[in-house]
C-alpha positions in Angstrom: 25.0 102.4 112.7 27.8 100.5 114.7 29.7 99.4 111.6 28.8 102.5 109.8 30.8 104.5 112.3 33.6 102.2 112.4 34.1 102.6 108.9 34.0 106.7 108.4 35.9 107.7 111.6 39.4 106.9 110.8 38.0 108.7 107.2 36.9 111.8 109.1 39.9 112.2 111.2 42.3 112.6 108.3 39.6 114.5 106.0 38.1 117.0 108.8 41.9 117.7 109.4 40.8 121.7 110.8 38.5 120.2 112.9 40.9 117.3 114.2 43.4 119.9 114.7 41.6 122.1 116.4 39.9 118.5 118.8 43.3 117.7 119.4 44.8 121.1 121.1 41.8 120.8 123.4 42.4 117.6 124.3 46.0 118.4 124.9 44.9 121.3 127.3 42.7 119.1 128.9 45.7 116.6 129.3 47.8 119.3 130.8 45.1 120.4 133.3 44.4 116.5 134.4 45.8 113.3 132.9 47.6 112.1 129.8 45.2 109.3 129.4 41.7 111.4 129.9 43.3 113.8 127.2 43.7 110.7 125.1 39.9 109.7 126.0 38.5 113.1 124.7 40.2 112.9 121.4 39.1 109.3 120.8 36.1 110.0 122.0 36.0 113.3 119.6 36.9 111.3 116.6 34.5 108.9 117.7 31.4 110.8 117.8 32.5 112.9 114.5 32.4 109.8 112.7 29.2 109.2 114.5 27.5 112.3 112.8 28.4 111.1 109.3 27.3 107.8 109.5 24.1 109.2 111.0 23.9 111.5 107.8 25.3 108.8 105.1 22.1 106.4 107.0 19.6 109.3 106.2 20.9 109.9 103.0 17.9 110.1 100.4 19.3 111.0 97.1 21.3 107.5 96.5 22.9 107.6 93.1 22.9 104.5 90.7 26.1 102.9 90.0 26.3 102.6 86.6 28.8 103.5 83.8 32.0 105.9 85.5 29.8 105.7 89.0 30.5 102.0 89.6 34.1 102.7 89.3 34.1 105.3 92.0 34.7 103.3 95.3 37.0 101.3 93.9 39.0 104.5 92.8 38.2 106.1 95.9 39.8 103.1 98.0 42.4 102.7 95.5 43.8 106.1 96.3 43.5 105.6 100.2 45.3 102.2 100.4 48.0 103.6 97.7 48.4 107.0 100.0 48.5 105.1 103.1 50.7 102.5 102.1 53.2 105.4 100.7 53.1 106.9 103.5 54.1 103.7 105.9 56.9 102.4 103.4 58.3 105.7 103.1 58.8 106.0 107.2 56.4 109.0 106.9 59.4 110.6 104.2 56.5 110.6 101.2 56.3 114.2 99.9 53.3 116.4 101.5 52.1 112.6 103.2 49.4 114.5 105.4 47.9 116.7 102.4 47.7 113.2 100.0 46.0 111.8 102.9 43.7 114.4 103.3 42.7 114.3 99.6 43.0 110.9 99.9 40.1 110.2 102.9 37.9 113.5 101.9 37.9 111.6 98.3 36.2 108.3 100.1 33.7 109.9 102.2 32.6 112.0 99.2 32.0 108.8 97.2 30.9 106.7 100.3 28.4 109.0 101.9 25.4 108.6 99.3 26.2 104.1 99.2 26.0 104.0 102.5 21.8 103.1 102.4 22.4 100.8 99.1 22.8 97.0 98.7 26.1 96.0 100.4 27.5 92.9 98.6 30.6 91.1 99.0 32.4 93.8 96.7 30.8 96.4 98.1 31.2 94.8 101.9 35.0 94.4 101.0 35.4 98.1 99.6 33.9 99.6 103.1 36.4 97.7 105.0 39.6 97.7 103.2 40.0 101.4 103.2 38.9 102.4 106.8 41.3 99.4 107.8 44.3 101.0 105.7 43.4 104.7 107.2 43.6 103.3 110.8 46.7 101.3 111.0 48.1 104.6 108.7 47.1 106.9 111.7 48.6 104.4 114.1 51.6 104.5 112.3 51.6 108.2 112.0 50.9 108.7 115.8 53.5 106.7 116.9 56.1 107.5 114.3 56.4 104.3 112.8 55.3 102.1 116.1 58.7 103.4 117.3 58.3 102.5 121.1 57.9 98.4 120.0 60.4 98.7 117.3 62.9 100.3 120.4 61.6 97.8 122.4 63.2 95.2 120.4 66.5 96.3 119.9 67.3 96.6 123.3 69.0 93.8 124.2 71.5 94.9 120.8 71.5 98.3 122.1 72.9 96.8 125.6 75.4 94.5 123.8 76.9 97.6 122.2 77.0 99.7 125.4 78.7 97.2 126.7 81.3 96.7 123.7 81.8 100.5 124.3 82.5 101.0 127.7 85.1 98.2 127.0 86.6 100.2 124.8 86.2 98.1 121.8 86.0 99.7 118.5 82.8 99.9 116.7 82.0 101.4 113.5 80.1 104.2 112.0 76.7 102.7 111.0 76.6 99.5 113.7 73.2 98.0 113.1 71.5 97.2 116.8 68.5 95.8 116.0 66.0 98.0 113.4 68.6 100.8 114.3 71.4 102.5 113.3 74.1 104.0 115.8 76.3 107.0 115.1 79.2 109.4 117.0 79.2 106.9 120.1 80.7 108.5 123.3 81.9 106.8 126.1 81.4 108.8 129.9 79.0 110.8 131.3 75.8 112.0 129.5 74.3 115.5 130.2 76.8 115.5 133.7 75.2 112.5 134.7 78.0 110.1 136.5 74.9 107.5 135.8 75.1 107.3 131.8 77.8 105.6 130.6 77.1 105.7 126.6 75.5 108.0 124.3 74.8 107.7 120.8 72.5 108.6 117.6 70.6 106.6 116.0 69.0 106.5 113.1 66.3 104.4 111.3 63.8 103.6 108.4 61.5 106.6 109.8 62.2 110.1 109.4 61.9 110.3 113.5 63.9 107.5 114.4 66.8 110.3 114.9 67.7 110.5 118.3 70.2 110.9 120.8 70.1 108.1 123.6 71.9 107.3 126.3 72.5 104.5 128.7 71.4 104.9 132.4 71.4 102.5 135.1 69.6 105.1 136.9 67.1 108.7 136.5 69.2 111.1 134.5 68.6 114.6 135.5 67.8 117.0 132.6 65.3 117.0 129.9 65.3 112.7 129.8 62.4 110.9 128.6 62.6 107.0 129.5 62.5 104.8 126.0 62.9 101.3 127.5 65.4 99.2 129.7 68.2 101.2 130.7 68.0 104.0 128.0 66.9 107.1 127.6 66.4 110.1 124.9 67.8 113.4 125.6 65.5 116.0 124.4 66.3 119.1 122.5 69.8 118.0 121.1 70.6 118.9 117.4 71.9 115.8 115.4 75.3 116.4 113.2 75.1 117.1 110.0 74.9 114.0 107.7 71.9 112.9 109.7 
C-alpha cells in the first residue's frame, strides 16, 4: 500500500484537478487562520489521502485485464505521454501551450491504465514503469509549485546581483540585458526605490521561466511597502507592471 500510494499520489494530485483545487482553497483558508505551514500540511495530507484511496481501489480491483495485443503497450504509452508532458512543461519554463490541460489528461490516462494492473505480477519492466511516471510527475509538480525552483536559482545568483548593484551604485554603465546568474537584468535604476532610503538599486529581471519577470530592489534594510524578501539584500516589489517588451 505504501508503494501504491506513492505511485498514485502525484498522478491523482494532477488528474483530479477540480478536487485538488478545492482542497487547495480550503488549505489556504486554514493557512490564513493559523499559519502558512499548517495550511501546507493540510494540503499535502489531503493529497496523500487521495492517493491512498486510489491505491486501495487499485489493490482490490477484481477485473485484472490480460496484457495482450495492444493492451500490453498501454502502460508504456501512458508513461511516454506523462513523461513527455512533464518534460515539455519543465524544459519550456511553463511556456508550453495549455500545460495544465496536457498534464491533466496525461495523469488521467496513466491512472486509468495502471489502476487495473496494480494486483498483477510486477516484473522489472513493470516496476520501472510504475516508478518513472510518478517520479517525473512529482518533479513536475514541484517545478510548477516553486515556479521553476525560483528561490534556489535566485539564491545562486545573489553574488552576481550584488556585484551588479555595486557597479550601478558607482555609476558604471551597464548594458541592457546583462546576465547575472541565470537571469537577465533590464531598466536599471539608481536611487530610492519605492521611497525607501535603504533601497539604492532596482531593476527588472527575466529568465527562462515565465514567472521570472520580476522587479527587484537592493535594500540594506527592511523596505516599506509591498516588498517580499527573496534572498540576501534583495526584495521583490509586488504589483509593479513590467515595461512593454518584457
